[in-house]
C-alpha positions in Angstrom: 55.9 68.6 81.2 58.3 65.7 81.5 60.9 65.5 84.3 63.7 65.7 81.6 62.3 68.9 80.2 62.2 70.4 83.7 65.8 69.5 84.2 66.8 71.1 80.9 65.0 74.3 81.8 66.7 74.4 85.2 70.0 73.8 83.6 69.5 76.6 81.1 68.4 79.0 83.8 71.5 78.1 85.9 73.8 78.7 83.0 72.1 82.0 82.2 72.5 83.1 85.8 76.1 82.1 85.9 76.9 84.0 82.7 75.1 87.1 84.1 77.2 87.0 87.3 80.3 86.5 85.3 79.5 89.4 83.1 78.8 91.6 86.1 82.1 90.7 87.7 84.0 91.2 84.5 82.6 94.8 84.2 83.6 95.5 87.8 87.1 94.2 87.1 87.4 96.2 83.9 86.3 99.4 85.7 88.9 98.7 88.4 91.7 98.2 85.9 90.8 101.4 84.1 91.0 103.5 87.2 94.0 102.0 88.9 97.6 102.2 87.9 99.8 99.2 88.8 102.4 99.9 91.4 105.9 100.0 90.1 108.6 98.2 92.2 111.4 100.0 90.4 114.0 101.3 92.8 113.8 105.1 93.2 110.1 105.6 92.6 107.7 104.1 95.1 104.0 104.8 94.7 102.5 106.3 97.9 98.8 106.3 97.1 96.3 106.6 94.3 92.9 108.1 94.2 90.8 106.5 91.4 87.9 108.9 91.3 86.4 109.6 87.9 84.5 112.9 87.9 83.5 112.9 84.3 81.1 110.5 82.5 83.2 110.9 79.4 86.0 108.8 81.0 84.7 105.4 80.1 87.9 103.5 79.2 87.7 104.3 75.5 89.2 107.8 75.8 93.0 107.9 75.8 94.5 108.8 79.2 96.7 111.9 79.3 99.5 111.5 81.8 100.7 114.8 83.3 103.8 114.7 85.6 104.3 117.5 88.1 107.0 117.6 90.8 105.7 119.0 94.1 108.2 120.1 96.7 107.0 121.2 100.2 108.0 124.9 99.8 106.3 125.2 96.4 103.3 123.0 97.0 100.8 125.8 96.4 102.2 126.1 92.9 101.5 122.5 92.0 98.0 122.8 93.4 97.2 125.8 91.3 98.7 124.2 88.2 96.6 121.1 88.6 93.5 123.1 89.3 93.9 125.1 86.1 94.5 121.9 84.0 91.5 120.1 85.5 89.1 123.0 84.9 90.1 123.7 81.3 89.7 120.2 79.8 87.1 117.4 79.6 89.9 114.9 78.7 90.9 111.9 80.8 93.8 113.4 82.7 95.9 111.4 85.2 98.2 113.4 87.4 101.5 111.8 88.5 102.6 114.0 91.4 106.3 113.4 92.3 107.3 114.4 95.8 109.3 113.4 98.8 107.9 111.2 101.6 107.6 114.1 104.1 105.3 116.0 101.8 102.9 113.3 100.9 100.5 113.7 103.9 100.4 117.5 103.4 99.6 117.1 99.7 97.0 114.4 100.3 95.1 116.5 102.8 95.2 119.5 100.5 93.7 117.6 97.6 91.1 115.7 99.6 89.7 118.9 101.2 89.4 121.0 98.1 87.7 121.2 94.7 90.4 118.8 93.5 89.2 115.9 95.6 87.8 114.1 92.5 90.8 114.3 90.3 92.6 111.1 89.3 96.2 111.1 90.6 99.0 109.1 91.9 101.6 110.3 94.4 105.0 109.0 93.8 108.0 109.2 96.1 111.3 110.3 94.6 114.3 108.5 96.1 117.1 111.0 96.4 119.6 108.1 96.3 119.1 108.1 92.5 121.2 111.3 92.3 124.2 110.1 94.3 127.3 110.9 92.3 125.3 112.7 89.6 124.7 116.1 91.2 127.4 118.6 92.3 126.2 120.7 95.3 126.9 124.3 94.4 125.7 126.9 96.8 125.6 129.4 93.9 123.1 127.2 92.1 120.3 126.5 94.5 118.5 124.1 92.2 121.5 121.8 92.1 120.6 120.5 95.5 116.8 120.2 94.9 116.3 116.6 93.8 112.8 117.0 92.5 114.0 119.1 89.6 115.5 116.0 88.2 112.2 114.0 88.2 111.7 114.9 84.5 114.7 112.7 83.6 112.9 109.6 84.8 109.5 109.8 83.0 109.4 106.2 81.7 109.8 105.0 85.3 107.1 107.3 86.6 104.6 106.2 83.9 105.8 102.8 82.8 102.7 101.9 80.8 102.3 105.2 78.9 103.5 105.8 75.4 103.3 109.5 75.7 103.3 112.0 78.6 103.5 115.7 79.5 105.9 117.1 82.0 105.5 120.6 83.4 107.0 122.6 86.3 104.9 123.7 89.3 105.1 127.4 88.4 102.7 127.3 85.5 99.0 128.0 84.9 97.2 126.3 82.0 94.6 128.4 80.2 94.0 126.1 77.2 92.8 122.5 76.9 95.7 120.2 77.8 94.6 117.8 75.0 96.0 120.3 72.4 99.4 120.2 74.0 99.3 116.4 74.3 98.5 116.1 70.6 101.7 118.0 69.7 103.1 116.1 66.7 106.6 114.7 67.2 108.8 113.9 64.3 109.9 110.3 63.7 112.8 109.4 66.0 112.2 112.4 68.4 111.7 111.5 72.0 110.5 115.0 73.1 109.1 118.3 72.0 110.2 121.6 73.7 109.7 125.3 73.3 112.8 126.9 71.8 114.1 130.0 73.4 115.2 132.0 70.3 112.0 131.4 68.4 109.4 131.4 71.1 106.7 134.0 71.5 108.1 134.8 74.9 111.5 135.8 73.5 110.2 137.7 70.6 107.8 139.8 72.7 110.1 140.3 75.7 113.7 139.9 75.0 115.7 140.9 71.9 119.4 140.7 71.6 119.6 138.6 74.8 122.9 137.1 73.7 124.3 134.0 75.4 121.4 133.5 77.8 119.4 131.8 75.1 122.1 129.9 73.3 124.0 126.7 74.2 127.1 128.7 75.2 125.0 130.1 78.1 124.7 126.6 79.6 127.8 124.7 78.6 131.5 125.4 79.1 133.0 125.4 75.6 136.5 125.7 77.0 136.2 122.0 78.0 137.5 119.5 75.5 134.7 117.1 76.0 132.1 119.7 75.1 134.1 120.9 72.0 134.3 117.3 70.8 130.5 117.1 70.6 130.7 119.6 67.7 127.6 121.5 68.9 127.4 125.0 67.7 127.7 127.4 70.6 125.2 129.7 69.0 122.5 127.0 68.8 119.2 128.1 70.3 118.5 126.5 73.7 115.1 125.3 74.8 113.1 125.4 78.0 112.6 122.1 79.8 109.9 123.4 82.1 107.1 122.2 79.8 107.5 119.4 77.3 105.8 116.5 75.6 107.6 113.1 75.6 107.3 110.1 73.3 108.1 107.5 75.9 108.5 104.7 73.4 111.3 106.6 71.8 112.7 107.7 75.1 113.1 104.1 76.2 114.4 103.0 72.8 117.1 105.6 72.9 117.9 105.1 76.6 117.5 108.8 77.2 117.5 108.5 81.0 120.9 106.7 80.9 122.3 109.3 78.5 121.2 112.1 80.9 122.7 110.4 83.9 126.0 110.0 82.0 126.3 113.7 81.4 125.3 114.4 85.0 128.2 112.2 86.2 130.6 113.8 83.8 129.7 117.2 85.0 130.4 116.2 88.6 133.8 114.9 87.5 134.8 117.6 85.0 132.6 120.7 85.5 131.0 120.9 82.0 128.3 123.4 82.7 128.8 127.1 82.1 130.0 129.1 85.2 127.4 131.7 84.4 124.7 129.1 84.0 121.7 130.8 82.4 119.0 128.7 84.0 118.2 125.4 85.7 120.9 122.8 86.3 118.6 120.3 84.6 118.9 122.1 81.3 122.6 121.3 80.2 122.3 117.5 80.0 119.0 117.9 78.1 120.6 120.3 75.6 123.4 117.8 75.0 121.2 114.7 74.6 118.5 116.4 72.5 120.9 118.5 70.3 119.1 118.8 66.9 117.0 115.8 68.0 113.8 117.3 69.3 110.5 118.6 68.0 108.9 121.9 69.0 105.7 122.7 70.8 103.4 125.7 70.0 105.2 128.7 71.7 101.9 129.8 73.2 102.0 126.6 75.2 105.0 127.9 77.2 104.8 131.7 77.5 107.7 132.4 79.9 109.6 135.0 81.9 106.6 136.0 84.1 109.0 135.3 87.0 111.4 138.0 85.9 111.2 141.7 85.3 110.8 141.0 81.6 107.4 139.6 82.2 106.0 143.0 82.9 106.5 143.9 79.2 103.7 141.5 78.2 100.4 143.1 77.2 97.2 141.9 79.0 95.9 140.8 75.6 99.0 138.6 75.0 98.8 137.1 78.4 95.1 136.3 78.0 95.7 134.6 74.7 98.5 132.4 76.1 97.7 128.7 76.5 100.2 128.2 79.3 101.8 130.9 81.5 105.2 130.1 83.0 106.6 132.0 86.0 110.2 130.8 85.5 112.7 133.1 87.1 113.3 134.3 90.6 109.9 135.8 91.3 107.1 133.2 91.8 103.4 134.1 91.6 102.9 133.1 95.3 105.7 135.5 96.2 105.9 139.3 96.1 106.8 140.8 92.7 105.9 138.4 90.0 104.0 139.7 86.9 100.3 138.9 86.5 100.2 137.1 89.8 96.5 137.9 90.0 95.9 135.4 87.2 97.7 132.7 89.0 95.8 133.5 92.2 92.5 132.8 90.5 93.5 129.1 90.4 95.2 128.9 93.8 93.3 126.9 96.4 94.1 128.0 100.0 96.0 125.4 102.1 93.6 123.9 104.7 96.5 123.1 107.0 97.8 126.7 106.9 101.4 125.6 106.2 101.5 127.3 102.8 100.6 130.9 102.5 101.0 133.6 99.9 103.7 136.2 100.5 102.4 139.6 99.7 103.5 143.2 100.6 101.1 145.1 102.8 100.0 147.2 99.8 99.4 144.1 97.6 97.3 142.5 100.3 94.9 145.4 100.4 94.4 145.1 96.6 93.6 141.4 96.6 89.9 140.9 96.0 
């Protein structure tokens, strides 16, 4: 074999080796990019940490990621943990949890997740900067949620998940019994930035409450005596919707500047007091009702079966509760508290706090019945 042929063979082998190394590095980079979410430098939301574990082989980069946003406050952290656990165990989809919290809660949340069956979930902890709400929230001692900043995280979804085209938001007092993929695939009409469960037509309302009056209409949330509200020409009898669970089209959300619109009405309420004095629910609902008036799609009512946190929840039959895709303990009585309906279902998904900071509140009689 000539010297020239030897050189050619060596050159070919070197090129092949180089291409092999390059291919290996490319695969490693692709995997890293799939598992990591770029940190956002936008003021108000600072990423704290991210755990890129991928527990299922089905997550290979070709399956669409399902962003699920949950706010986790310190005093309700057990609720968020149970909700996440129920979602994770009822789907094989590529779910990414965006857990919005305050800096003081991050370490507690991280330790809870890392020491439980949830240690392999994919998640990102994001800090909510309360300065975002300055001048936009009126502190009213009669409305406890008005001074709880994390309830407003749902207004800032495009900032939380800047690269996503679609996302799911849900409160921490829920349990998911269906595959979250079905909720994510909720069809939204053209031009609609979100899909909610309406109060008047929902399965919850039909089963539990009839003739509820203003509590489930716009007049229950907005003060129609105010000229600014009257000028909107929104019918007071219009059915309200529940913002505790919804699917958002973030492309439309950004296109329509929904966040800016919501902030506008928050500021106007501080200045003029536009919300109803007998507010029939969360203080986050009124601005959403205004911005999405006749401009929202609907989710399957079985994906937000509500009122389990009130006395009305006791009217549900066990068969109906079992058939529900998502159970929502909205109301004063939470499933980690004392008198909530069907709290035993919630407790199946609850993971005890390894730090002991969060514990279930039960009456002596209830404790003896827990198995």
